[in-house]
PDB file with SEQRES, HELIX, SHEET and CRYST1 records, atoms N, CA, C and O in Angstrom:
SEQRES   1 A   62  MET SER ALA CYS TRP PHE GLY ASP ASP ARG LEU ARG VAL          
SEQRES   2 A   62  SER ASP ARG HIS CYS ALA ASP SER ILE VAL SER VAL LEU          
SEQRES   3 A   62  GLN THR ASP GLY TYR TRP GLU ALA SER ASN ASP THR GLY          
SEQRES   4 A   62  LEU CYS ALA THR PRO THR THR GLY ASP ARG PHE ARG ALA          
SEQRES   5 A   62  TRP ILE ALA ALA ASP VAL PHE LEU ASN LEU                      
HELIX    1 AA1 ASP A   15  GLN A   27  1                                  13    
HELIX    2 AA2 ALA A   34  THR A   38  1                                   5    
HELIX    3 AA3 THR A   43  ALA A   55  1                                  13    
HELIX    4 AA4 PHE A   59  ASN A   61  5                                   3    
CRYST1    1.000    1.000    1.000  90.00  90.00  90.00 P 1           1          
ATOM      1  N   MET A   1     -84.888  71.475  53.550  1.00  0.00           N  
ATOM      2  CA  MET A   1     -84.293  72.634  52.912  1.00  0.00           C  
ATOM      3  C   MET A   1     -84.960  73.877  53.482  1.00  0.00           C  
ATOM      4  O   MET A   1     -86.182  73.939  53.611  1.00  0.00           O  
ATOM      5  N   SER A   2     -84.158  74.841  53.812  1.00  0.00           N  
ATOM      6  CA  SER A   2     -84.712  76.074  54.352  1.00  0.00           C  
ATOM      7  C   SER A   2     -85.217  76.967  53.220  1.00  0.00           C  
ATOM      8  O   SER A   2     -84.847  76.804  52.058  1.00  0.00           O  
ATOM      9  N   ALA A   3     -86.068  77.907  53.597  1.00  0.00           N  
ATOM     10  CA  ALA A   3     -86.629  78.824  52.605  1.00  0.00           C  
ATOM     11  C   ALA A   3     -85.543  79.738  52.059  1.00  0.00           C  
ATOM     12  O   ALA A   3     -84.623  80.125  52.779  1.00  0.00           O  
ATOM     13  N   CYS A   4     -85.655  80.071  50.810  1.00  0.00           N  
ATOM     14  CA  CYS A   4     -84.702  80.967  50.165  1.00  0.00           C  
ATOM     15  C   CYS A   4     -85.494  82.123  49.568  1.00  0.00           C  
ATOM     16  O   CYS A   4     -86.351  81.918  48.708  1.00  0.00           O  
ATOM     17  N   TRP A   5     -85.209  83.318  50.019  1.00  0.00           N  
ATOM     18  CA  TRP A   5     -85.936  84.487  49.540  1.00  0.00           C  
ATOM     19  C   TRP A   5     -85.150  85.182  48.443  1.00  0.00           C  
ATOM     20  O   TRP A   5     -83.930  85.315  48.532  1.00  0.00           O  
ATOM     21  N   PHE A   6     -85.847  85.621  47.417  1.00  0.00           N  
ATOM     22  CA  PHE A   6     -85.247  86.418  46.361  1.00  0.00           C  
ATOM     23  C   PHE A   6     -85.309  87.881  46.779  1.00  0.00           C  
ATOM     24  O   PHE A   6     -86.032  88.222  47.715  1.00  0.00           O  
ATOM     25  N   GLY A   7     -84.577  88.736  46.116  1.00  0.00           N  
ATOM     26  CA  GLY A   7     -84.512  90.143  46.464  1.00  0.00           C  
ATOM     27  C   GLY A   7     -85.849  90.863  46.430  1.00  0.00           C  
ATOM     28  O   GLY A   7     -86.021  91.870  47.116  1.00  0.00           O  
ATOM     29  N   ASP A   8     -86.796  90.370  45.650  1.00  0.00           N  
ATOM     30  CA  ASP A   8     -88.094  91.053  45.554  1.00  0.00           C  
ATOM     31  C   ASP A   8     -89.167  90.354  46.382  1.00  0.00           C  
ATOM     32  O   ASP A   8     -90.349  90.400  46.040  1.00  0.00           O  
ATOM     33  N   ASP A   9     -88.757  89.712  47.460  1.00  0.00           N  
ATOM     34  CA  ASP A   9     -89.662  89.076  48.421  1.00  0.00           C  
ATOM     35  C   ASP A   9     -90.408  87.862  47.887  1.00  0.00           C  
ATOM     36  O   ASP A   9     -91.462  87.498  48.409  1.00  0.00           O  
ATOM     37  N   ARG A  10     -89.866  87.237  46.853  1.00  0.00           N  
ATOM     38  CA  ARG A  10     -90.468  86.003  46.373  1.00  0.00           C  
ATOM     39  C   ARG A  10     -89.770  84.822  47.039  1.00  0.00           C  
ATOM     40  O   ARG A  10     -88.544  84.795  47.139  1.00  0.00           O  
ATOM     41  N   LEU A  11     -90.541  83.863  47.484  1.00  0.00           N  
ATOM     42  CA  LEU A  11     -90.001  82.651  48.081  1.00  0.00           C  
ATOM     43  C   LEU A  11     -89.660  81.663  46.973  1.00  0.00           C  
ATOM     44  O   LEU A  11     -90.433  81.495  46.030  1.00  0.00           O  
ATOM     45  N   ARG A  12     -88.508  81.009  47.080  1.00  0.00           N  
ATOM     46  CA  ARG A  12     -88.104  80.017  46.082  1.00  0.00           C  
ATOM     47  C   ARG A  12     -89.099  78.858  46.100  1.00  0.00           C  
ATOM     48  O   ARG A  12     -89.484  78.381  47.168  1.00  0.00           O  
ATOM     49  N   VAL A  13     -89.508  78.411  44.923  1.00  0.00           N  
ATOM     50  CA  VAL A  13     -90.428  77.286  44.804  1.00  0.00           C  
ATOM     51  C   VAL A  13     -89.711  76.030  45.272  1.00  0.00           C  
ATOM     52  O   VAL A  13     -88.547  75.817  44.932  1.00  0.00           O  
ATOM     53  N   SER A  14     -90.393  75.200  46.046  1.00  0.00           N  
ATOM     54  CA  SER A  14     -89.764  74.000  46.597  1.00  0.00           C  
ATOM     55  C   SER A  14     -89.377  73.027  45.484  1.00  0.00           C  
ATOM     56  O   SER A  14     -90.003  72.986  44.425  1.00  0.00           O  
ATOM     57  N   ASP A  15     -88.338  72.254  45.749  1.00  0.00           N  
ATOM     58  CA  ASP A  15     -87.908  71.230  44.802  1.00  0.00           C  
ATOM     59  C   ASP A  15     -89.029  70.222  44.556  1.00  0.00           C  
ATOM     60  O   ASP A  15     -89.200  69.746  43.434  1.00  0.00           O  
ATOM     61  N   ARG A  16     -89.783  69.899  45.591  1.00  0.00           N  
ATOM     62  CA  ARG A  16     -90.875  68.932  45.457  1.00  0.00           C  
ATOM     63  C   ARG A  16     -91.931  69.434  44.481  1.00  0.00           C  
ATOM     64  O   ARG A  16     -92.402  68.670  43.639  1.00  0.00           O  
ATOM     65  N   HIS A  17     -92.308  70.700  44.581  1.00  0.00           N  
ATOM     66  CA  HIS A  17     -93.305  71.252  43.659  1.00  0.00           C  
ATOM     67  C   HIS A  17     -92.772  71.247  42.233  1.00  0.00           C  
ATOM     68  O   HIS A  17     -93.504  70.933  41.294  1.00  0.00           O  
ATOM     69  N   CYS A  18     -91.506  71.593  42.069  1.00  0.00           N  
ATOM     70  CA  CYS A  18     -90.914  71.570  40.728  1.00  0.00           C  
ATOM     71  C   CYS A  18     -90.851  70.149  40.181  1.00  0.00           C  
ATOM     72  O   CYS A  18     -91.128  69.923  39.003  1.00  0.00           O  
ATOM     73  N   ALA A  19     -90.489  69.195  41.028  1.00  0.00           N  
ATOM     74  CA  ALA A  19     -90.425  67.801  40.588  1.00  0.00           C  
ATOM     75  C   ALA A  19     -91.809  67.315  40.164  1.00  0.00           C  
ATOM     76  O   ALA A  19     -91.946  66.652  39.136  1.00  0.00           O  
ATOM     77  N   ASP A  20     -92.834  67.641  40.951  1.00  0.00           N  
ATOM     78  CA  ASP A  20     -94.198  67.252  40.590  1.00  0.00           C  
ATOM     79  C   ASP A  20     -94.625  67.893  39.272  1.00  0.00           C  
ATOM     80  O   ASP A  20     -95.298  67.265  38.455  1.00  0.00           O  
ATOM     81  N   SER A  21     -94.231  69.139  39.074  1.00  0.00           N  
ATOM     82  CA  SER A  21     -94.557  69.839  37.837  1.00  0.00           C  
ATOM     83  C   SER A  21     -93.840  69.203  36.645  1.00  0.00           C  
ATOM     84  O   SER A  21     -94.429  69.061  35.573  1.00  0.00           O  
ATOM     85  N   ILE A  22     -92.581  68.822  36.821  1.00  0.00           N  
ATOM     86  CA  ILE A  22     -91.812  68.162  35.754  1.00  0.00           C  
ATOM     87  C   ILE A  22     -92.442  66.829  35.401  1.00  0.00           C  
ATOM     88  O   ILE A  22     -92.562  66.499  34.221  1.00  0.00           O  
ATOM     89  N   VAL A  23     -92.845  66.058  36.393  1.00  0.00           N  
ATOM     90  CA  VAL A  23     -93.508  64.777  36.121  1.00  0.00           C  
ATOM     91  C   VAL A  23     -94.791  65.006  35.337  1.00  0.00           C  
ATOM     92  O   VAL A  23     -95.095  64.259  34.407  1.00  0.00           O  
ATOM     93  N   SER A  24     -95.539  66.031  35.708  1.00  0.00           N  
ATOM     94  CA  SER A  24     -96.767  66.357  34.980  1.00  0.00           C  
ATOM     95  C   SER A  24     -96.472  66.692  33.524  1.00  0.00           C  
ATOM     96  O   SER A  24     -97.193  66.266  32.621  1.00  0.00           O  
ATOM     97  N   VAL A  25     -95.409  67.456  33.302  1.00  0.00           N  
ATOM     98  CA  VAL A  25     -95.019  67.810  31.930  1.00  0.00           C  
ATOM     99  C   VAL A  25     -94.645  66.559  31.144  1.00  0.00           C  
ATOM    100  O   VAL A  25     -95.057  66.400  29.995  1.00  0.00           O  
ATOM    101  N   LEU A  26     -93.875  65.681  31.754  1.00  0.00           N  
ATOM    102  CA  LEU A  26     -93.454  64.458  31.062  1.00  0.00           C  
ATOM    103  C   LEU A  26     -94.648  63.553  30.750  1.00  0.00           C  
ATOM    104  O   LEU A  26     -94.635  62.831  29.753  1.00  0.00           O  
ATOM    105  N   GLN A  27     -95.667  63.589  31.591  1.00  0.00           N  
ATOM    106  CA  GLN A  27     -96.866  62.796  31.347  1.00  0.00           C  
ATOM    107  C   GLN A  27     -97.712  63.362  30.215  1.00  0.00           C  
ATOM    108  O   GLN A  27     -98.547  62.653  29.655  1.00  0.00           O  
ATOM    109  N   THR A  28     -97.505  64.637  29.870  1.00  0.00           N  
ATOM    110  CA  THR A  28     -98.257  65.250  28.771  1.00  0.00           C  
ATOM    111  C   THR A  28     -97.395  65.343  27.513  1.00  0.00           C  
ATOM    112  O   THR A  28     -97.607  66.219  26.675  1.00  0.00           O  
ATOM    113  N   ASP A  29     -96.432  64.446  27.384  1.00  0.00           N  
ATOM    114  CA  ASP A  29     -95.547  64.367  26.215  1.00  0.00           C  
ATOM    115  C   ASP A  29     -94.738  65.638  25.993  1.00  0.00           C  
ATOM    116  O   ASP A  29     -94.534  66.061  24.855  1.00  0.00           O  
ATOM    117  N   GLY A  30     -94.274  66.250  27.090  1.00  0.00           N  
ATOM    118  CA  GLY A  30     -93.365  67.374  26.972  1.00  0.00           C  
ATOM    119  C   GLY A  30     -94.000  68.712  26.688  1.00  0.00           C  
ATOM    120  O   GLY A  30     -93.327  69.610  26.182  1.00  0.00           O  
ATOM    121  N   TYR A  31     -95.253  68.876  26.990  1.00  0.00           N  
ATOM    122  CA  TYR A  31     -95.937  70.151  26.799  1.00  0.00           C  
ATOM    123  C   TYR A  31     -95.635  71.031  28.013  1.00  0.00           C  
ATOM    124  O   TYR A  31     -96.364  70.998  29.005  1.00  0.00           O  
ATOM    125  N   TRP A  32     -94.549  71.824  27.929  1.00  0.00           N  
ATOM    126  CA  TRP A  32     -94.052  72.581  29.075  1.00  0.00           C  
ATOM    127  C   TRP A  32     -95.052  73.596  29.607  1.00  0.00           C  
ATOM    128  O   TRP A  32     -95.066  73.864  30.809  1.00  0.00           O  
ATOM    129  N   GLU A  33     -95.873  74.159  28.762  1.00  0.00           N  
ATOM    130  CA  GLU A  33     -96.849  75.130  29.227  1.00  0.00           C  
ATOM    131  C   GLU A  33     -97.871  74.496  30.171  1.00  0.00           C  
ATOM    132  O   GLU A  33     -98.560  75.204  30.905  1.00  0.00           O  
ATOM    133  N   ALA A  34     -97.969  73.179  30.153  1.00  0.00           N  
ATOM    134  CA  ALA A  34     -98.888  72.480  31.045  1.00  0.00           C  
ATOM    135  C   ALA A  34     -98.481  72.632  32.506  1.00  0.00           C  
ATOM    136  O   ALA A  34     -99.303  72.432  33.401  1.00  0.00           O  
ATOM    137  N   SER A  35     -97.226  72.983  32.755  1.00  0.00           N  
ATOM    138  CA  SER A  35     -96.800  73.146  34.147  1.00  0.00           C  
ATOM    139  C   SER A  35     -97.543  74.293  34.821  1.00  0.00           C  
ATOM    140  O   SER A  35     -97.733  74.264  36.037  1.00  0.00           O  
ATOM    141  N   ASN A  36     -97.963  75.292  34.071  1.00  0.00           N  
ATOM    142  CA  ASN A  36     -98.767  76.366  34.656  1.00  0.00           C  
ATOM    143  C   ASN A  36    -100.108  75.846  35.149  1.00  0.00           C  
ATOM    144  O   ASN A  36    -100.644  76.339  36.142  1.00  0.00           O  
ATOM    145  N   ASP A  37    -100.650  74.852  34.458  1.00  0.00           N  
ATOM    146  CA  ASP A  37    -101.955  74.308  34.818  1.00  0.00           C  
ATOM    147  C   ASP A  37    -101.931  73.547  36.135  1.00  0.00           C  
ATOM    148  O   ASP A  37    -102.971  73.388  36.774  1.00  0.00           O  
ATOM    149  N   THR A  38    -100.762  73.074  36.548  1.00  0.00           N  
ATOM    150  CA  THR A  38    -100.675  72.315  37.796  1.00  0.00           C  
ATOM    151  C   THR A  38    -100.819  73.219  39.013  1.00  0.00           C  
ATOM    152  O   THR A  38    -101.226  72.766  40.083  1.00  0.00           O  
ATOM    153  N   GLY A  39    -100.487  74.492  38.851  1.00  0.00           N  
ATOM    154  CA  GLY A  39    -100.516  75.406  39.980  1.00  0.00           C  
ATOM    155  C   GLY A  39     -99.360  75.197  40.944  1.00  0.00           C  
ATOM    156  O   GLY A  39     -99.312  75.827  42.001  1.00  0.00           O  
ATOM    157  N   LEU A  40     -98.439  74.327  40.595  1.00  0.00           N  
ATOM    158  CA  LEU A  40     -97.308  74.020  41.471  1.00  0.00           C  
ATOM    159  C   LEU A  40     -96.096  74.888  41.202  1.00  0.00           C  
ATOM    160  O   LEU A  40     -95.406  75.321  42.125  1.00  0.00           O  
ATOM    161  N   CYS A  41     -95.844  75.138  39.927  1.00  0.00           N  
ATOM    162  CA  CYS A  41     -94.607  75.789  39.539  1.00  0.00           C  
ATOM    163  C   CYS A  41     -94.820  76.433  38.170  1.00  0.00           C  
ATOM    164  O   CYS A  41     -95.385  75.812  37.269  1.00  0.00           O  
ATOM    165  N   ALA A  42     -94.371  77.665  38.017  1.00  0.00           N  
ATOM    166  CA  ALA A  42     -94.532  78.363  36.743  1.00  0.00           C  
ATOM    167  C   ALA A  42     -93.668  77.710  35.663  1.00  0.00           C  
ATOM    168  O   ALA A  42     -92.646  77.090  35.959  1.00  0.00           O  
ATOM    169  N   THR A  43     -94.086  77.856  34.432  1.00  0.00           N  
ATOM    170  CA  THR A  43     -93.365  77.244  33.307  1.00  0.00           C  
ATOM    171  C   THR A  43     -91.880  77.601  33.277  1.00  0.00           C  
ATOM    172  O   THR A  43     -91.055  76.698  33.142  1.00  0.00           O  
ATOM    173  N   PRO A  44     -91.503  78.874  33.396  1.00  0.00           N  
ATOM    174  CA  PRO A  44     -90.065  79.186  33.361  1.00  0.00           C  
ATOM    175  C   PRO A  44     -89.288  78.525  34.502  1.00  0.00           C  
ATOM    176  O   PRO A  44     -88.168  78.053  34.303  1.00  0.00           O  
ATOM    177  N   THR A  45     -89.883  78.493  35.691  1.00  0.00           N  
ATOM    178  CA  THR A  45     -89.218  77.875  36.839  1.00  0.00           C  
ATOM    179  C   THR A  45     -89.073  76.379  36.626  1.00  0.00           C  
ATOM    180  O   THR A  45     -88.024  75.809  36.925  1.00  0.00           O  
ATOM    181  N   THR A  46     -90.116  75.738  36.113  1.00  0.00           N  
ATOM    182  CA  THR A  46     -90.062  74.306  35.834  1.00  0.00           C  
ATOM    183  C   THR A  46     -88.943  73.993  34.850  1.00  0.00           C  
ATOM    184  O   THR A  46     -88.152  73.077  35.076  1.00  0.00           O  
ATOM    185  N   GLY A  47     -88.877  74.742  33.772  1.00  0.00           N  
ATOM    186  CA  GLY A  47     -87.832  74.517  32.766  1.00  0.00           C  
ATOM    187  C   GLY A  47     -86.440  74.785  33.300  1.00  0.00           C  
ATOM    188  O   GLY A  47     -85.507  74.032  33.023  1.00  0.00           O  
ATOM    189  N   ASP A  48     -86.296  75.871  34.075  1.00  0.00           N  
ATOM    190  CA  ASP A  48     -84.987  76.198  34.658  1.00  0.00           C  
ATOM    191  C   ASP A  48     -84.515  75.109  35.601  1.00  0.00           C  
ATOM    192  O   ASP A  48     -83.356  74.698  35.554  1.00  0.00           O  
ATOM    193  N   ARG A  49     -85.413  74.641  36.460  1.00  0.00           N  
ATOM    194  CA  ARG A  49     -85.042  73.611  37.431  1.00  0.00           C  
ATOM    195  C   ARG A  49     -84.734  72.293  36.718  1.00  0.00           C  
ATOM    196  O   ARG A  49     -83.803  71.583  37.096  1.00  0.00           O  
ATOM    197  N   PHE A  50     -85.525  71.968  35.678  1.00  0.00           N  
ATOM    198  CA  PHE A  50     -85.284  70.743  34.905  1.00  0.00           C  
ATOM    199  C   PHE A  50     -83.896  70.773  34.271  1.00  0.00           C  
ATOM    200  O   PHE A  50     -83.152  69.797  34.361  1.00  0.00           O  
ATOM    201  N   ARG A  51     -83.544  71.888  33.632  1.00  0.00           N  
ATOM    202  CA  ARG A  51     -82.224  71.999  33.008  1.00  0.00           C  
ATOM    203  C   ARG A  51     -81.103  71.931  34.039  1.00  0.00           C  
ATOM    204  O   ARG A  51     -80.064  71.321  33.787  1.00  0.00           O  
ATOM    205  N   ALA A  52     -81.307  72.546  35.185  1.00  0.00           N  
ATOM    206  CA  ALA A  52     -80.288  72.491  36.242  1.00  0.00           C  
ATOM    207  C   ALA A  52     -80.110  71.067  36.753  1.00  0.00           C  
ATOM    208  O   ALA A  52     -78.987  70.629  37.003  1.00  0.00           O  
ATOM    209  N   TRP A  53     -81.207  70.353  36.905  1.00  0.00           N  
ATOM    210  CA  TRP A  53     -81.124  68.976  37.396  1.00  0.00           C  
ATOM    211  C   TRP A  53     -80.539  68.045  36.346  1.00  0.00           C  
ATOM    212  O   TRP A  53     -79.836  67.096  36.691  1.00  0.00           O  
ATOM    213  N   ILE A  54     -80.815  68.296  35.073  1.00  0.00           N  
ATOM    214  CA  ILE A  54     -80.190  67.505  34.006  1.00  0.00           C  
ATOM    215  C   ILE A  54     -78.675  67.714  34.043  1.00  0.00           C  
ATOM    216  O   ILE A  54     -77.909  66.754  33.956  1.00  0.00           O  
ATOM    217  N   ALA A  55     -78.251  68.957  34.171  1.00  0.00           N  
ATOM    218  CA  ALA A  55     -76.816  69.282  34.226  1.00  0.00           C  
ATOM    219  C   ALA A  55     -76.145  68.631  35.430  1.00  0.00           C  
ATOM    220  O   ALA A  55     -74.969  68.275  35.367  1.00  0.00           O  
ATOM    221  N   ALA A  56     -76.880  68.477  36.516  1.00  0.00           N  
ATOM    222  CA  ALA A  56     -76.339  67.871  37.743  1.00  0.00           C  
ATOM    223  C   ALA A  56     -76.524  66.361  37.779  1.00  0.00           C  
ATOM    224  O   ALA A  56     -76.233  65.726  38.793  1.00  0.00           O  
ATOM    225  N   ASP A  57     -77.006  65.778  36.682  1.00  0.00           N  
ATOM    226  CA  ASP A  57     -77.234  64.328  36.577  1.00  0.00           C  
ATOM    227  C   ASP A  57     -78.177  63.778  37.639  1.00  0.00           C  
ATOM    228  O   ASP A  57     -78.048  62.627  38.056  1.00  0.00           O  
ATOM    229  N   VAL A  58     -79.125  64.602  38.076  1.00  0.00           N  
ATOM    230  CA  VAL A  58     -80.071  64.175  39.105  1.00  0.00           C  
ATOM    231  C   VAL A  58     -80.878  62.969  38.650  1.00  0.00           C  
ATOM    232  O   VAL A  58     -81.078  62.032  39.423  1.00  0.00           O  
ATOM    233  N   PHE A  59     -81.342  62.980  37.409  1.00  0.00           N  
ATOM    234  CA  PHE A  59     -82.210  61.916  36.923  1.00  0.00           C  
ATOM    235  C   PHE A  59     -81.466  60.606  36.687  1.00  0.00           C  
ATOM    236  O   PHE A  59     -82.071  59.534  36.719  1.00  0.00           O  
ATOM    237  N   LEU A  60     -80.165  60.685  36.453  1.00  0.00           N  
ATOM    238  CA  LEU A  60     -79.358  59.475  36.278  1.00  0.00           C  
ATOM    239  C   LEU A  60     -79.169  58.748  37.597  1.00  0.00           C  
ATOM    240  O   LEU A  60     -78.901  57.547  37.619  1.00  0.00           O  
ATOM    241  N   ASN A  61     -79.308  59.479  38.696  1.00  0.00           N  
ATOM    242  CA  ASN A  61     -79.094  58.898  40.011  1.00  0.00           C  
ATOM    243  C   ASN A  61     -80.372  58.403  40.669  1.00  0.00           C  
ATOM    244  O   ASN A  61     -80.339  57.975  41.823  1.00  0.00           O  
ATOM    245  N   LEU A  62     -81.484  58.450  39.972  1.00  0.00           N  
ATOM    246  CA  LEU A  62     -82.752  57.974  40.557  1.00  0.00           C  
ATOM    247  C   LEU A  62     -82.830  56.472  40.537  1.00  0.00           C  
ATOM    248  O   LEU A  62     -83.823  55.900  40.987  1.00  0.00           O  
TER     249      LEU A  62                                                      
END                                                                             
C-alpha cells in the first residue's frame, strides 16, 4: 500500500500498525485507551479503523 498524506502533512497510519493495536486492545478486554500505550496507533485511529473493518466484514474473512 502506498503512503497516503492528509491535508495537514500527516501520514496515514499503516493497516499493520492499526491491526497490531486492535489485537492489543482485544487482549486487554476491550480497553481502547490501551492502544495509546502501544505507540502504534492513537486511540481514535484504532477505533475508526476497527469500525471500518467491521463494516467491511474484514474479521469474518480471516
